[in-house]
C-alpha positions in Angstrom: 27.0 30.7 -51.1 27.5 27.1 -51.8 25.8 24.6 -49.1 27.8 21.8 -47.9 25.8 18.9 -48.4 28.5 16.9 -47.4 27.7 17.7 -44.0 24.3 18.0 -44.2 23.4 14.6 -45.8 24.3 12.4 -42.9 23.2 15.1 -40.5 19.4 14.6 -41.7 19.9 10.8 -42.5 20.7 10.0 -38.8 18.5 12.8 -37.5 15.4 10.7 -39.3 16.6 7.7 -37.1 17.4 9.5 -33.7 14.0 10.8 -34.1 12.2 7.6 -34.3 14.6 5.4 -31.5 14.6 8.3 -29.1 10.7 8.7 -29.6 9.5 5.1 -28.8 12.0 4.9 -25.9 10.6 8.1 -24.5 7.4 6.8 -24.3 8.7 3.0 -23.3 11.0 4.5 -20.7 10.1 8.1 -19.6 13.4 9.0 -20.4 14.4 12.0 -22.7 14.9 11.1 -26.1 18.2 13.0 -26.2 20.0 10.2 -24.3 20.2 8.6 -27.6 19.5 12.0 -30.0 23.0 13.6 -29.1 25.2 10.7 -29.6 23.4 9.9 -32.6 23.9 13.6 -33.6 27.5 13.3 -32.5 28.2 10.5 -34.5 27.1 12.2 -37.8 28.7 15.1 -37.7 32.1 13.2 -36.7 31.7 11.2 -39.8 31.1 13.8 -41.8 34.3 15.4 -40.8 33.5 17.9 -38.5 35.6 20.0 -36.2 35.4 17.8 -32.9 36.3 20.8 -30.6 32.6 22.0 -32.0 31.3 18.8 -32.6 29.5 18.1 -29.8 27.8 21.5 -29.0 25.8 21.0 -32.3 25.1 17.7 -31.1 23.7 19.1 -27.5 22.5 22.5 -28.9 20.0 20.7 -31.3 18.9 18.3 -28.8 17.8 21.0 -26.6 15.7 22.7 -29.1 14.1 19.6 -30.1 13.2 18.3 -26.2 11.5 21.8 -25.8 8.4 20.6 -28.4 8.2 16.5 -27.5 8.5 17.1 -23.3 5.8 19.8 -23.9 3.2 17.2 -25.5 4.3 14.5 -22.8 4.1 16.8 -20.3 0.6 18.0 -21.2 -0.9 14.0 -21.3 1.2 13.5 -17.8 -0.1 16.6 -16.5 -3.8 16.0 -17.6 -3.3 12.4 -15.8 -2.5 14.3 -12.5 1.0 12.5 -12.3 2.9 15.3 -11.8 4.0 16.9 -8.7 3.0 20.5 -8.5 4.8 20.9 -5.3 7.8 19.1 -6.4 8.3 20.7 -9.2 7.6 24.2 -8.0 10.4 23.3 -5.4 12.9 22.5 -7.8 12.4 24.7 -10.7 14.0 27.2 -9.4 17.0 25.6 -9.2 16.5 23.7 -12.5 16.8 27.1 -14.2 19.7 28.5 -12.7 22.0 25.0 -13.1 20.6 25.2 -17.3 21.5 28.7 -17.4 25.4 27.7 -15.9 25.4 24.5 -17.3 24.8 26.0 -21.2 26.8 28.6 -20.3 29.5 26.8 -19.7 28.9 24.2 -22.7 28.7 26.9 -25.0 32.5 28.5 -24.6 34.4 25.1 -23.1 35.7 23.3 -25.7 33.6 20.4 -26.8 35.5 17.4 -25.6 34.4 18.7 -22.3 30.9 18.1 -23.3 32.2 14.8 -24.6 33.6 13.7 -21.4 30.6 15.2 -19.3 28.6 13.0 -21.3 30.2 10.1 -21.5 30.6 9.9 -17.5 27.0 10.4 -16.9 25.7 8.3 -19.4 27.6 5.5 -17.7 26.0 5.9 -14.0 22.4 6.1 -15.8 23.5 2.6 -17.8 24.6 1.1 -14.0 21.6 2.3 -12.5 19.1 1.1 -15.4 21.3 -2.5 -15.3 21.3 -2.8 -11.5 19.1 -0.7 -9.7 15.9 -2.7 -8.1 12.5 -1.3 -7.8 11.8 -0.4 -3.9 8.1 -1.5 -3.1 7.4 0.7 -0.1 10.1 3.5 -0.3 11.0 5.9 2.3 10.7 9.3 1.3 13.7 11.2 2.5 13.0 14.9 4.1 15.9 17.9 2.8 16.2 21.0 3.4 15.5 23.7 0.6 19.3 24.7 0.4 20.2 20.9 -0.4 17.1 20.5 -2.5 18.1 23.9 -4.5 21.8 21.8 -4.5 20.5 18.9 -6.2 18.5 21.2 -9.0 21.6 22.9 -9.8 23.6 20.1 -10.4 20.6 18.1 -12.3 20.2 21.5 -14.7 23.7 22.0 -15.4 24.6 18.6 -16.4 21.2 18.2 -18.4 22.1 21.4 -20.2 26.1 20.2 -20.6 24.6 17.0 -22.1 21.6 17.8 -23.9 19.5 15.8 -22.4 15.8 16.5 -20.5 15.7 17.0 -16.9 14.4 13.7 -16.3 17.2 11.4 -17.2 19.1 12.7 -14.5 16.6 13.8 -12.2 14.3 10.5 -12.4 17.0 8.3 -10.8 17.9 10.8 -8.5 14.4 11.2 -7.1 13.7 7.8 -6.9 17.1 6.8 -4.9 15.5 9.5 -2.5 12.4 7.4 -2.3 10.0 9.2 -4.9 7.6 8.0 -7.2 9.8 7.9 -10.5 6.6 9.7 -12.5 7.5 12.6 -10.0 10.1 13.8 -12.4 8.5 14.3 -15.4 7.7 18.2 -16.2 11.1 19.3 -16.2 12.2 18.7 -19.3 10.6 21.9 -21.5 12.0 23.8 -18.7 15.2 23.4 -19.2 15.0 22.8 -23.3 13.8 26.3 -23.8 16.1 28.6 -21.9 19.8 25.9 -23.4 18.6 25.7 -26.6 18.5 29.8 -26.2 21.7 30.2 -24.7 23.6 27.5 -27.8 22.2 29.1 -30.3 23.3 32.4 -28.7 27.1 31.6 -27.7 27.4 29.9 -31.4 27.4 32.9 -33.2 30.1 33.5 -35.3 31.5 30.2 -35.0 33.2 28.8 -38.4 32.6 25.5 -39.7 29.0 25.1 -38.5 26.8 22.7 -40.8 24.1 24.2 -43.4 21.2 25.9 -41.8 22.6 26.6 -38.2 21.9 28.9 -35.5 24.6 29.3 -33.4 25.1 25.7 -32.0 21.7 24.6 -33.1 20.8 22.8 -35.9 17.6 23.7 -37.5 17.3 21.2 -39.9 18.2 18.4 -37.8 15.3 20.0 -35.1 13.0 20.4 -37.7 12.9 16.6 -38.6 13.5 15.3 -35.0 10.9 17.3 -33.3 8.1 15.3 -35.9 9.9 12.2 -35.5 10.1 11.4 -31.8 6.6 13.3 -31.2 5.0 10.6 -33.6 6.9 8.0 -32.4 6.4 8.8 -28.8 3.0 7.5 -29.2 4.2 4.4 -30.6 6.4 3.3 -27.4 3.7 4.0 -24.8 1.5 1.5 -27.2 4.3 -1.1 -26.5 4.0 -0.4 -22.8 2.1 -3.5 -22.1 3.8 -6.0 -24.4 7.4 -5.7 -23.3 9.1 -6.4 -20.4 10.0 -3.0 -18.3 12.9 -4.7 -17.0 14.1 -6.0 -20.3 14.0 -2.7 -21.8 15.9 -0.7 -18.8 18.5 -3.5 -19.2 18.8 -3.4 -22.8 18.3 0.3 -22.5 21.4 0.6 -20.2 23.8 -1.6 -22.1 23.1 0.6 -25.4 24.0 3.7 -23.0 27.3 2.1 -21.6 28.2 1.2 -25.0 27.8 4.5 -26.1 29.5 6.1 -23.3 32.9 3.3 -24.1 32.4 4.4 -27.6 32.7 8.1 -26.7 35.6 7.9 -24.5 37.4 5.8 -27.1 36.3 8.5 -29.6 38.0 11.0 -27.0 41.1 9.3 -26.1 41.5 8.7 -30.2 41.4 13.2 -30.7 43.8 13.2 -27.5 46.2 11.5 -29.1 46.1 13.0 -32.2 46.1 16.2 -31.3 48.9 15.7 -28.5 
């Protein structure tokens, strides 16, 4: 069977850039690289003329496969420095896992256009948070019943699995809003990535029109490029933390996310108009 390089080559080229930028931003801001990787892969696959109904599934599934490895590396480093609140992690982990399974199953079976909508909306909300939220000097920690934590964890896991991002991107602003140190949100990305990637790989079996070297909705070729890139360049981001204003970085990344969200909304509208 001949390999369709017209789809594969643009995907691999953009995967290199997504891995570099995603890794640096992960080191600088502590956000998951998936928030950069997903729109980059979506752009590459869309430009190659892939069916828009499944384009987002491949971008999301591949991103989830990459954050398994990159987050394990960064999570281990954070664990050694005792910045992970294990009690909080144990409280949230079961509901996060349930949410991931629900979100990944939905993401694997619904139209990719729904995933584009979810990503665009949540990216816009995260952008607004990054641009406008002011740090609280002495926050008051909110106390909730375990059922409330379970609901919050399920929603966080489901949205993260449908977007192909680590739990920190949504969980960190949420925990910070509730009065927790933003560092206490780490440690969830690996837990989200592993089951999410497996479900996307299984639900995508037999789908027509996937790019070469795909295992379901997970493209192994792109993942093989992104994983070492994000792992290597995350260290670059960590080294740059003290030389660049964190507030400036958050603002710039917020603007980037807002533009990404707007671009996805425009693409979604164009696709719906064309199909209508």
